[in-house]
N, C-alpha and C positions, 0 to 999 in steps of 0.2 A: 711585323716586317723582319726580313732576314738580315742578320748582322753580316756585312760583307767581309769582316775580318775572320769570321769563322770558316772552318774547312768543311767541305761537303764529303760524306762518305756514303757510297752506294753499295748495298750488299744484296746478294740473292739468297733467299731462304726457302725451304720447302713449305707447302701449304699447311702442314700440321703444325710446324714451329711457328708459322705466322699467326695461325689461329690462336695458339696457346700464348704467344706474346701479347696479342690484343686482349685476350681474356684476363691475363694477370695485370696488364696495365690498367684496364678498366676497373678491376677489383680495387687497385690502389688509387684510383682517381687520377691517373696519369695518361698522357698520350703514349702511343707506342714509341715515338721518338724520346719522350721524357723518360720512359722506362728503360730504354737502351742506354741513355746517358747516365741514368742512376746506376745501372749495373756496371757500366764501364768505370765510373768514379769509384764504386765500391771495390772493384777488382784492383784498380790502381792503388788505392788506399791500403789494401791488404798486401799487395806486392811491396810497396814502399816500407810498410811496417816490418816485413821480414827481410827485405834485401837492401833497404836504404833508399833515401830520396833519389829520384831521378832528376838530374840537373838538366835544364833546358840549355840548348846551345846559345852562346852569346853572339848575336848578330850585330 
């Protein structure tokens, strides 16, 4: 079941990139969505390591 607190992100990708994403995610035993989330987390971790932690706005 979807967590209603999570944000939804829709993207368009070309068929070759789509195929390769699914190939890689299957190789690692992840869904395509799981693979995308993994890659985003890795990129954020690398960015914050080099540039400092990104602070969330205080609501």
